[in-house]
C-alpha positions in Angstrom: -31.7 -15.1 43.8 -30.4 -17.7 41.3 -28.6 -15.0 39.4 -27.1 -13.6 42.6 -25.9 -17.1 43.6 -24.3 -17.6 40.2 -22.5 -14.3 40.4 -21.3 -15.1 43.9 -20.0 -18.4 42.8 -18.3 -16.9 39.8 -16.7 -14.3 42.1 -15.5 -16.9 44.5 -14.1 -18.9 41.6 -12.1 -15.9 40.4 -10.7 -15.2 43.8 -9.1 -18.7 43.9 -7.5 -18.6 40.5 -4.2 -17.0 41.3 -2.9 -20.2 42.9 -4.0 -22.1 39.8 -1.8 -20.1 37.4 -4.8 -18.5 35.6 -4.6 -14.9 34.4 -6.9 -12.3 36.0 -7.8 -8.8 34.7 -5.6 -6.7 36.9 -5.5 -2.9 37.1 -2.5 -2.9 34.8 -4.5 -5.0 32.3 -7.4 -2.5 32.4 -5.3 0.7 32.4 -4.8 1.0 28.6 -8.4 0.2 27.9 -9.5 2.9 30.4 -7.1 5.4 29.0 -8.5 5.0 25.5 -12.2 4.6 26.2 -12.4 0.8 25.6 -13.5 -0.3 29.1 -16.7 -1.8 27.7 -14.8 -4.9 26.7 -14.8 -5.9 30.4 -18.6 -5.8 30.8 -19.3 -9.5 30.7 -16.2 -10.3 32.8 -17.4 -7.8 35.4 -20.9 -9.3 35.5 -19.3 -12.7 36.3 -20.4 -14.2 33.1 -17.1 -15.9 32.2 -15.8 -19.2 33.4 -12.2 -19.5 34.7 -11.0 -20.8 31.4 -12.8 -18.1 29.4 -11.4 -15.3 31.6 -7.9 -16.8 31.3 -8.0 -16.8 27.5 -9.7 -13.4 27.4 -7.1 -11.7 29.6 -4.3 -13.2 27.5 -5.8 -11.7 24.4 -6.4 -8.3 26.0 -2.8 -8.1 27.3 -1.5 -8.8 23.8 -3.4 -6.0 22.1 -1.6 -2.7 21.6 -4.6 -0.6 22.4 -2.9 2.8 21.8 -1.7 1.8 18.4 -5.1 0.4 17.3 -6.9 3.6 18.5 -4.3 5.9 16.9 -4.6 4.0 13.6 -8.4 4.4 13.7 -8.2 8.1 14.4 -5.6 8.6 11.7 -7.7 6.8 9.1 -10.9 8.6 9.9 -9.7 12.1 10.6 -10.5 14.9 8.2 -7.1 16.4 7.5 -8.6 19.2 5.4 -6.1 21.7 4.1 -3.3 20.0 6.0 -3.5 17.0 3.6 -3.6 19.3 0.6 -0.4 21.1 1.7 1.5 17.9 2.4 0.7 16.2 -0.9 2.6 17.5 -3.9 2.7 16.2 -7.5 5.5 13.8 -8.4 8.3 15.4 -10.4 7.8 14.3 -14.1 11.5 13.5 -14.4 11.1 10.7 -11.8 8.3 9.0 -13.7 8.7 6.7 -16.7 6.1 6.7 -19.4 5.1 3.9 -21.6 7.1 5.4 -24.4 10.2 5.5 -22.1 9.7 1.9 -21.2 9.7 0.9 -24.9 12.7 3.0 -25.6 14.8 1.6 -22.7 13.3 -1.9 -22.6 16.6 -3.7 -23.4 18.7 -1.5 -21.1 16.3 -1.8 -18.1 15.7 -5.5 -18.6 19.5 -6.0 -18.5 19.8 -4.1 -15.3 16.9 -6.1 -13.7 18.5 -9.4 -14.7 21.8 -8.4 -13.3 20.3 -7.3 -10.0 18.5 -10.7 -9.8 21.7 -12.5 -10.6 23.2 -10.8 -7.5 20.3 -11.7 -5.2 19.1 -8.1 -5.0 15.5 -8.7 -6.2 12.6 -10.5 -4.5 8.9 -11.0 -5.4 6.0 -10.6 -3.0 2.5 -12.0 -3.4 -0.3 -10.8 -1.1 -2.4 -13.9 -0.4 -4.1 -13.3 2.9 -7.6 -13.4 1.5 -9.9 -16.4 1.0 -11.7 -17.1 -2.2 -15.0 -16.6 -0.5 -16.5 -14.5 -3.3 -15.5 -17.2 -5.8 -17.3 -19.9 -3.7 -13.9 -21.2 -2.7 -13.0 -21.7 1.0 -9.2 -21.8 0.6 -6.6 -19.1 -0.4 -7.2 -17.6 -3.8 -3.8 -18.7 -5.0 -5.0 -22.3 -5.0 -8.1 -21.6 -7.1 -8.5 -23.4 -10.4 -9.3 -20.6 -12.9 -10.5 -23.1 -15.4 -7.5 -23.1 -17.8 -7.2 -26.2 -19.9 -4.2 -27.1 -17.8 -6.2 -26.6 -14.5 -3.1 -25.0 -13.0 -3.7 -22.8 -9.9 -2.6 -19.2 -9.7 0.2 -20.3 -7.3 1.5 -22.8 -9.9 1.4 -20.3 -12.7 3.4 -17.8 -10.7 5.9 -20.4 -9.6 6.5 -21.5 -13.1 7.1 -17.9 -14.2 9.7 -17.5 -11.4 11.4 -20.7 -12.5 11.6 -19.4 -16.1 12.9 -16.1 -14.9 15.6 -17.9 -12.9 16.6 -19.8 -16.1 16.8 -16.5 -18.1 18.9 -14.8 -15.4 21.3 -17.8 -15.2 21.7 -17.8 -19.0 22.5 -14.1 -19.1 24.8 -14.0 -16.1 26.4 -17.5 -15.8 29.3 -16.0 -13.8 26.8 -15.1 -11.0 25.3 -18.6 -10.8 26.3 -19.0 -7.1 24.5 -15.8 -6.1 21.5 -16.1 -8.3 18.4 -16.3 -6.1 14.9 -15.0 -6.6 13.2 -15.2 -3.2 9.4 -15.4 -3.2 7.6 -13.9 -0.2 4.0 -15.0 0.2 1.8 -13.2 2.7 -0.8 -15.4 4.2 -3.3 -14.8 7.0 -4.1 -16.6 10.3 -7.0 -18.3 8.4 -4.9 -19.8 5.6 -1.3 -19.9 6.7 -1.1 -23.6 7.6 -3.2 -24.6 4.5 -1.0 -22.5 2.2 2.3 -24.0 3.6 0.8 -27.5 3.3 -0.3 -26.8 -0.3 3.3 -25.8 -1.4 4.8 -28.8 0.4 2.3 -31.1 -1.2 3.3 -29.9 -4.6 7.0 -29.8 -3.9 7.1 -26.0 -4.2 6.3 -26.4 -7.9 9.9 -27.0 -8.7 11.3 -24.0 -6.8 13.9 -24.3 -4.1 12.2 -24.6 -0.7 14.7 -22.2 0.8 13.7 -19.5 -1.7 10.0 -19.6 -0.7 9.1 -17.6 2.4 5.7 -17.4 4.1 4.7 -14.7 6.6 1.3 -13.9 8.1 -0.6 -10.8 7.5 -1.2 -8.7 10.7 -4.6 -8.2 12.3 -6.2 -5.4 14.2 -9.2 -5.2 16.5 -12.5 -4.6 14.7 -14.0 -1.2 15.6 -17.4 0.5 15.4 -17.7 3.7 13.4 -17.4 5.4 16.8 -14.0 3.8 17.4 -15.0 1.2 20.0 -13.6 -2.4 20.0 -16.1 -5.0 18.9 -16.5 -8.2 20.8 -16.8 -11.4 18.8 -18.4 -13.0 21.9 -18.4 -12.3 25.6 -14.8 -13.4 26.0 -13.1 -12.4 22.8 -12.3 -9.2 20.9 -13.1 -9.5 17.2 -10.1 -9.2 14.8 -9.7 -8.7 11.1 -6.8 -8.5 8.7 -5.0 -5.1 8.7 -5.1 -4.6 5.0 -2.4 -4.5 2.3 -0.7 -1.6 4.1 0.2 -4.0 6.9 2.6 -5.9 4.7 5.6 -3.8 5.8 5.2 -4.5 9.5 4.4 -8.1 8.8 7.6 -8.6 6.8 9.7 -6.9 9.4 8.2 -9.1 12.2 
């Protein structure tokens, strides 16, 4: 009887929410989940186990998820392509690949081309820093980790100093392009460390780099899924998410 009363009270509470501006799980909200076999995410909601606030936040999250994309990515990554994959993958033409010997032979020539491209603002550097230093016993982004050099410089600082030096070399070789010489640095963060990483660079005055040449962008995330392709709930009112891997960098940069 107590359970029945709680469920009735929760149902009555949900019925009165529309006037309060709270989101409800409508048919349109449920449609993509039904179409892709993910209706189980509503089980706690349908049992009346969520408060008005929990339902509101849960529905906002559910409406933001591209269910079709997540399911398609899962299927694509787990499907056995078999012979189809073998036919679509062919060896790279040797003429398009440089060997170590080629690099030594053309070092000066290729370096000059690279410096010229940088002097014209045609080159940028990207660092993937979405992960935490958990395995190192470090709770912040790995780029902030002290790798125990005598200088105690972090990985971010070492990379920044190399970029500063590179900028100097480019300016020396192509002084006529000084006005266009820029070497942008794109740093991919994650929802877990984005604010911390931005604050770290601000605290250290971007390690001598120009602020306008340092760009931060967050790595994308995808719903966590079981081996059977079902969304995993982090709790009764939240779908679990995880970073979408290094391959997500292209969509993240575009967005």
